[in-house]
C-alpha positions as CSV (number, residue, x, y, z in Angstrom):
1,M,24.0,49.0,-85.0
2,K,20.4,47.9,-84.1
3,S,17.7,48.2,-86.7
4,K,14.8,50.6,-86.2
5,A,12.4,47.7,-85.8
6,A,14.6,46.2,-83.0
7,Q,14.8,49.6,-81.2
8,S,11.1,50.0,-81.6
9,K,10.4,46.6,-80.0
10,A,12.7,47.3,-77.2
11,W,11.0,50.7,-76.5
12,K,7.6,49.0,-76.5
13,T,8.9,46.6,-73.9
14,V,10.0,49.5,-71.7
15,Q,6.6,51.2,-72.1
16,I,4.8,48.0,-71.1
17,A,7.0,47.6,-68.0
18,R,6.3,51.2,-67.0
19,H,2.6,51.2,-67.7
20,P,0.7,52.4,-64.6
21,D,-2.1,49.9,-65.0
22,R,0.0,46.8,-65.3
23,P,-0.4,44.1,-62.6
24,Q,1.5,44.5,-59.4
25,F,2.5,42.1,-56.7
26,L,-0.7,42.1,-54.6
27,D,-2.7,41.8,-57.8
28,Y,-0.9,38.5,-58.5
29,V,-1.2,37.3,-54.9
30,G,-5.0,37.8,-55.1
31,E,-5.3,35.8,-58.3
32,I,-2.8,33.0,-57.7
33,F,-3.0,32.2,-54.0
34,T,-5.6,31.7,-51.4
35,E,-5.6,32.5,-47.6
36,F,-2.7,35.0,-47.9
37,D,-1.7,36.3,-44.4
38,A,0.9,39.0,-44.6
39,L,3.8,38.9,-42.1
40,H,5.3,42.2,-40.9
41,G,8.6,43.5,-39.5
42,D,12.2,42.5,-39.6
43,R,12.3,41.8,-35.9
44,L,15.2,44.3,-35.5
45,F,14.0,47.8,-36.5
46,G,10.7,48.0,-38.2
47,D,8.5,47.1,-41.2
48,D,9.1,48.1,-44.8
49,G,5.8,48.6,-46.8
50,A,7.6,48.1,-50.1
51,M,8.5,44.5,-49.3
52,V,5.4,42.4,-48.8
53,G,5.4,38.8,-47.8
54,G,3.6,36.1,-45.9
55,L,2.0,32.7,-45.8
56,A,-0.5,31.6,-48.4
57,R,-1.9,28.5,-50.1
58,F,-1.1,27.4,-53.6
59,E,-3.3,24.6,-54.9
60,G,-4.1,23.8,-51.2
61,R,-0.4,23.6,-50.1
62,P,1.1,26.2,-47.7
63,V,3.7,28.4,-49.3
64,M,5.7,31.5,-48.6
65,V,5.2,34.5,-50.9
66,V,7.5,37.5,-51.0
67,G,7.6,40.4,-53.4
68,Q,7.8,44.2,-53.8
69,H,4.7,46.3,-54.2
70,R,4.7,49.8,-55.6
71,G,1.1,50.9,-55.1
72,R,-1.4,52.7,-57.5
73,S,-2.9,55.6,-55.7
74,T,-0.8,58.3,-54.0
75,R,-1.8,57.0,-50.6
76,E,-0.9,53.4,-51.5
77,K,2.4,54.5,-53.1
78,L,3.3,56.4,-49.9
79,K,2.4,53.3,-47.8
80,H,4.6,51.1,-50.0
81,N,7.4,53.7,-50.4
82,F,6.9,53.7,-54.2
83,G,8.3,50.1,-54.2
84,M,11.7,51.2,-53.0
85,S,12.9,48.9,-50.2
86,N,14.8,50.0,-47.1
87,P,17.2,47.8,-45.2
88,E,14.4,46.5,-43.0
89,G,12.6,45.3,-46.1
90,Y,15.6,43.2,-47.1
91,R,15.9,41.9,-43.5
92,K,12.1,41.1,-43.6
93,S,12.5,39.1,-46.8
94,Q,15.5,37.2,-45.4
95,R,13.4,36.4,-42.2
96,L,10.6,35.1,-44.3
97,L,12.9,33.0,-46.5
98,D,14.6,31.6,-43.4
99,M,11.1,30.7,-42.0
100,A,10.2,29.0,-45.2
101,E,13.4,26.9,-45.1
102,R,12.7,26.0,-41.4
103,F,9.2,24.8,-42.2
104,N,10.2,23.3,-45.6
105,L,7.8,25.6,-47.5
106,P,8.1,26.3,-51.2
107,V,8.8,30.0,-51.9
108,F,7.3,32.2,-54.6
109,T,9.1,35.5,-55.2
110,F,8.0,38.4,-57.3
111,I,10.7,40.9,-58.2
112,D,9.4,44.3,-59.3
113,T,11.8,46.9,-58.0
114,M,12.5,50.5,-58.5
115,G,15.8,49.9,-56.6
116,A,16.7,50.5,-53.1
117,Y,15.6,53.7,-51.4
118,P,18.4,56.3,-52.0
119,G,17.9,58.2,-48.8
120,V,19.3,57.7,-45.4
C-alpha cells in the first residue's frame, strides 16, 4: 500500500496537470518557435480546431509543429472543442506528418489530450 506522502505527491501532480492557468500548446508555440503558420483541414471532410499544426521555424530551421489545444476562455474552448479531437483532427495530424516526411522536416509534437470526442 502506498504511503500518505506518495499519495499526496501523486495528487499534487494531478492538480498541476488540471490547473486552468498552466501553459497550453499555443503558449509553447509562441515561446519556442518563430514564424508559425497554421495549416488547416484534413483534405477529406473538414478542420478540427482541437488539433493545431503548421510550419514554423526553430533556431532558424523550418519544422512541423503539431499539438492539441484546449483553450482558456469559453469562446476559445468552443473553438478548440475543449481539446477533444474528432476524426478529421487525426487525419489532419497524419497529413501534416506526411508532409513533414515528404519535405524532410523535423517534427515537434505536443500531446495534451482530453481524449477523443465521445459524440458522433
